[in-house]
LOFI-30801 format. One record per residue (C-alpha): z, y, x; residue in one letter. Coordinates in Angstrom, 3 decimals, padded with zeros to 6 digits. Example, Ala and Ser with C-alpha at 12.3 -4.5 7.8 and 13.67 -1.06 7.14 Angstrom:
<atoms>
{zz 007.800&yy -004.500&xx 012.300&aa A} $
{zz 007.140&yy -001.060&xx 013.670&aa S} $
</atoms>
This chain:
<atoms>
{zz 132.429&yy 066.897&xx 134.816&aa X} $
{zz 133.468&yy 063.292&xx 135.279&aa X} $
{zz 134.274&yy 062.285&xx 138.826&aa X} $
{zz 133.593&yy 058.734&xx 139.918&aa X} $
{zz 134.175&yy 057.223&xx 143.337&aa X} $
{zz 136.903&yy 055.865&xx 145.557&aa X} $
{zz 140.435&yy 057.186&xx 145.813&aa X} $
{zz 141.636&yy 058.342&xx 149.214&aa X} $
{zz 145.144&yy 059.465&xx 150.115&aa X} $
{zz 147.460&yy 060.784&xx 147.426&aa X} $
{zz 150.922&yy 062.110&xx 148.218&aa X} $
{zz 153.361&yy 064.809&xx 147.187&aa X} $
{zz 155.303&yy 064.731&xx 150.438&aa X} $
{zz 152.814&yy 065.870&xx 153.068&aa X} $
{zz 154.460&yy 068.531&xx 155.221&aa X} $
{zz 152.402&yy 071.694&xx 155.758&aa X} $
{zz 152.960&yy 075.161&xx 157.144&aa X} $
{zz 153.279&yy 077.726&xx 154.319&aa X} $
{zz 153.204&yy 081.443&xx 155.073&aa X} $
{zz 156.086&yy 083.372&xx 153.502&aa X} $
{zz 154.149&yy 086.624&xx 153.089&aa X} $
{zz 151.518&yy 087.638&xx 150.515&aa X} $
{zz 148.006&yy 086.258&xx 151.081&aa X} $
{zz 146.616&yy 089.690&xx 151.936&aa X} $
{zz 149.096&yy 090.053&xx 154.786&aa X} $
{zz 148.380&yy 086.745&xx 156.530&aa X} $
{zz 144.630&yy 087.168&xx 155.944&aa X} $
{zz 144.773&yy 090.551&xx 157.694&aa X} $
{zz 146.754&yy 088.988&xx 160.540&aa X} $
{zz 144.075&yy 086.300&xx 160.807&aa X} $
{zz 141.350&yy 088.957&xx 161.114&aa X} $
{zz 143.381&yy 090.729&xx 163.794&aa X} $
{zz 144.049&yy 087.468&xx 165.670&aa X} $
{zz 147.816&yy 087.776&xx 165.338&aa X} $
{zz 148.453&yy 084.924&xx 162.948&aa X} $
{zz 151.149&yy 083.643&xx 165.308&aa X} $
{zz 153.279&yy 086.630&xx 164.221&aa X} $
{zz 153.256&yy 085.709&xx 160.524&aa X} $
{zz 156.479&yy 084.077&xx 159.259&aa X} $
{zz 156.172&yy 080.606&xx 157.770&aa X} $
{zz 158.150&yy 077.579&xx 156.661&aa X} $
{zz 157.449&yy 073.878&xx 156.272&aa X} $
{zz 156.871&yy 072.805&xx 152.664&aa X} $
{zz 155.919&yy 069.638&xx 150.838&aa X} $
{zz 152.338&yy 069.719&xx 149.645&aa X} $
{zz 150.558&yy 067.879&xx 146.893&aa X} $
{zz 147.560&yy 066.180&xx 148.559&aa X} $
{zz 144.842&yy 064.515&xx 146.484&aa X} $
{zz 141.759&yy 063.030&xx 148.141&aa X} $
{zz 138.862&yy 061.134&xx 146.656&aa X} $
{zz 135.274&yy 060.320&xx 147.566&aa X} $
{zz 133.051&yy 061.411&xx 144.722&aa X} $
{zz 129.729&yy 059.677&xx 144.160&aa X} $
{zz 128.320&yy 063.097&xx 143.219&aa X} $
{zz 130.166&yy 065.685&xx 145.339&aa X} $
{zz 131.210&yy 063.787&xx 148.468&aa X} $
{zz 134.748&yy 064.114&xx 149.790&aa X} $
{zz 137.077&yy 066.129&xx 147.581&aa X} $
{zz 140.516&yy 067.302&xx 148.761&aa X} $
{zz 143.078&yy 069.248&xx 146.783&aa X} $
{zz 146.052&yy 070.373&xx 148.866&aa X} $
{zz 148.609&yy 072.900&xx 147.704&aa X} $
{zz 152.244&yy 073.841&xx 147.808&aa X} $
{zz 151.933&yy 075.929&xx 144.642&aa X} $
{zz 152.549&yy 073.125&xx 142.162&aa X} $
{zz 155.870&yy 072.410&xx 140.590&aa X} $
{zz 156.428&yy 068.690&xx 140.937&aa X} $
{zz 159.095&yy 066.565&xx 139.344&aa X} $
{zz 159.636&yy 063.292&xx 141.147&aa X} $
{zz 161.138&yy 060.407&xx 139.227&aa X} $
{zz 162.671&yy 057.209&xx 140.540&aa X} $
{zz 160.085&yy 054.869&xx 142.036&aa X} $
{zz 158.582&yy 052.581&xx 139.462&aa X} $
{zz 157.080&yy 050.311&xx 142.124&aa X} $
{zz 156.593&yy 050.184&xx 145.862&aa X} $
{zz 153.962&yy 048.541&xx 148.014&aa X} $
{zz 155.182&yy 045.745&xx 150.233&aa X} $
{zz 154.091&yy 045.932&xx 153.906&aa X} $
{zz 150.993&yy 043.756&xx 153.301&aa X} $
{zz 149.919&yy 045.795&xx 150.262&aa X} $
{zz 150.510&yy 049.024&xx 152.200&aa X} $
{zz 148.347&yy 047.798&xx 155.118&aa X} $
{zz 145.603&yy 046.682&xx 152.701&aa X} $
{zz 145.605&yy 050.065&xx 150.929&aa X} $
{zz 145.504&yy 051.911&xx 154.253&aa X} $
{zz 142.553&yy 049.767&xx 155.411&aa X} $
{zz 140.736&yy 050.458&xx 152.132&aa X} $
{zz 141.298&yy 054.218&xx 152.513&aa X} $
{zz 139.996&yy 054.099&xx 156.093&aa X} $
{zz 136.917&yy 052.106&xx 154.997&aa X} $
{zz 136.211&yy 054.675&xx 152.261&aa X} $
{zz 136.457&yy 057.502&xx 154.823&aa X} $
{zz 134.087&yy 055.653&xx 157.186&aa X} $
{zz 131.596&yy 055.068&xx 154.361&aa X} $
{zz 131.771&yy 058.753&xx 153.432&aa X} $
{zz 131.186&yy 059.831&xx 157.052&aa X} $
{zz 128.228&yy 057.423&xx 157.398&aa X} $
{zz 126.697&yy 058.794&xx 154.200&aa X} $
{zz 127.250&yy 062.350&xx 155.443&aa X} $
{zz 125.604&yy 061.523&xx 158.784&aa X} $
{zz 122.568&yy 060.034&xx 157.013&aa X} $
{zz 122.283&yy 063.134&xx 154.832&aa X} $
{zz 122.451&yy 065.431&xx 157.852&aa X} $
{zz 119.866&yy 063.344&xx 159.733&aa X} $
{zz 117.471&yy 063.694&xx 156.787&aa X} $
{zz 117.807&yy 067.483&xx 156.880&aa X} $
{zz 116.647&yy 067.762&xx 160.517&aa X} $
{zz 112.832&yy 068.110&xx 160.694&aa X} $
{zz 111.122&yy 065.533&xx 162.916&aa X} $
{zz 109.961&yy 068.058&xx 165.537&aa X} $
{zz 113.551&yy 069.326&xx 165.936&aa X} $
{zz 114.802&yy 065.754&xx 166.307&aa X} $
{zz 112.281&yy 065.109&xx 169.104&aa X} $
{zz 113.175&yy 068.318&xx 170.923&aa X} $
{zz 116.859&yy 067.327&xx 170.921&aa X} $
{zz 116.001&yy 064.246&xx 173.004&aa X} $
{zz 114.044&yy 066.212&xx 175.605&aa X} $
{zz 115.909&yy 067.771&xx 178.585&aa X} $
</atoms>
């Protein structure tokens, strides 16, 4: 399926907590509310975000990719960086507004009225 929409944040250097035990082990610890006992380390994660016209906000975040990083081919100057950051923030705001409108449409009118009453 083709994805169309606006690009959000993309990085391969986001730091995330990665458990150092098999998935089954940390999932069991989560169920038993002892996740704080599970060993972990900080890892770089690949983080891809975009705002799909069809699916809404899409995020792919993982530490399980093997990434080769080459020398920088270009770098944003401070003005370009600020402009890109503002564009990303505007895309997130537009997505959240669209989500809010969608959620408002799902609430039946009588439920909406009862929310306003004490």
